[in-house]
N, C-alpha and C positions, 0 to 999 in steps of 0.2 A: 707552539702554535698548532701543530698537527693534531694534538689531543683535543684542542678546542673545536676544530673542524669535525673530528670524529664524534664528539659529544653532540654537536649541533645536528649532524646527519642522523645519529641515533635517536635524538629527541624528536626530530621531524618525522621520522618513520613511526614513532609511537603515536603520533597524532593522526596518522592516516587511518581512515575507517576500514574495518575489515570487509572483504568482499564475501558474498555468500554465493556458493555454487548453485547453479540451476538444479532444481529438484530437491534442494535441501528443505527440510521441514523443521519446524520449531521443536525444541526439546520440551520435556515436561516443565523444566525450570522456566522457560520462556512463556509457556501457556499460563503458568501460575503467577508470573510477575508481569503486571501490565506495563511497567516502565521498560522492561527488557523486550516485551512484545512490540511496544511502540517503536523502539529503536530497530528491531528486526524488520518490521514492516516498512519503516521509512527507508532503510537501506535497500530493501527489495524494490521499492518504487523508484528510487534513484537509479538503481542498476537497470531496471526494465525500461525506464524512460529518460535516458541520459540527456537528450536534447530538450526535453519538455518537463523535467522534474519539478520546476517551481510551480507550474500550473497544476500538475497531477498531485503534488503534495498538498496544495491549497484545497483542491477538490476533495481529496481523501480526508483532510482535517475537518472540512465542513460537513461532509456526508456522515462522518462518524463522530460528530460534534460532542456528544455527551461523554464519550470515551475515545478521544482522538487517536487514530491509527490502531485501535484494537480491532483485530480481525476475527479472532476465535474466542470462544468461551473457555473457561479453565479445563473443561473436559475434552477440548479439541474440536468441538462442533463449531460450525460457521456461526458467527455472531448474527442474530436476527435483528430485524427492525426493532427500535426501542419500545414501541407500543404494541407490537405484534399485529398492527393494523395493515401491514403490507408484507409482500413477499420479499422485500428488499433485504439483502444480507451482505455481510462483509464490510470491509473498510470503505469501498466505493458504493455500497448499498445497491448492488446489482439486483434488479427486479427478476427474481427467479421464475415466477409464474409467467411473466411476459416473455422472457428470453429462454425459458426452459427448452422448447423444441430446438432452437438454434444451438444452445449449449450442448444438448445431446447429439445433435447432428455433427457438431465439431469434435465430439468425443472428449469433452473437457470435464474435469472434476473440480467443482467450485470449492471443495475443501482443500485442494492443493493450491498453494499460493501462486505457483508459476502458471498453472492453468487459469486461475482466477484473473491474474494480471494479463494473461494473453487475451482473455475475453474483454477485459477493460480496454485493452489496446484496440481490439476489434471495434468496440463501441466508439472509441475516440476517433479512429480513422474514418469510420463511415458517417459519423455525424458532423455536421458543419459547426464549427466554433464550440465544441464540447456540449452539443445540444442535449445529450442524455443527462446532463447535470444542470439543466437550466433552473430547476426548482431551487437549487442552493447557490445560484450565481451571485446573488447579493452578498452572500457570505464569502465565497471563495475568490471572486475577482479582486477585491481589495487586499486579500491576503497574499497574492502572488509575489509581491515585492518583498514579503517577509521571509521567503524561502531562498 
């Protein structure tokens, strides 16, 4: 019987998602593999927004809709807006032109995922009801329950 309990404990531990240390950046393998990058970004969002991750995952999914949760291009640069018609970039499509002065004042580097998520959290806290992502609300609001 003790062997069964040990096997159960070990198999449960294997199912636990790995945590990613603050400041960790993706490896070249993650940049080149969109599936690995999606999982890396999802875990970073869950880690950064533990009490609000279902909403934040839904917003990130909808904002990066054509390539969900993909934050960087394969060369490590921040993923730009799909059409290039906007300064929006990254998983949450932060408007870099609009928020540039504030980002610089805060000393944040939008290519660094932790800085990027810190700024997303800043937007989330200052806006009522996730107002910075109202444009995609019709997409993300129904998706919240899926996370």
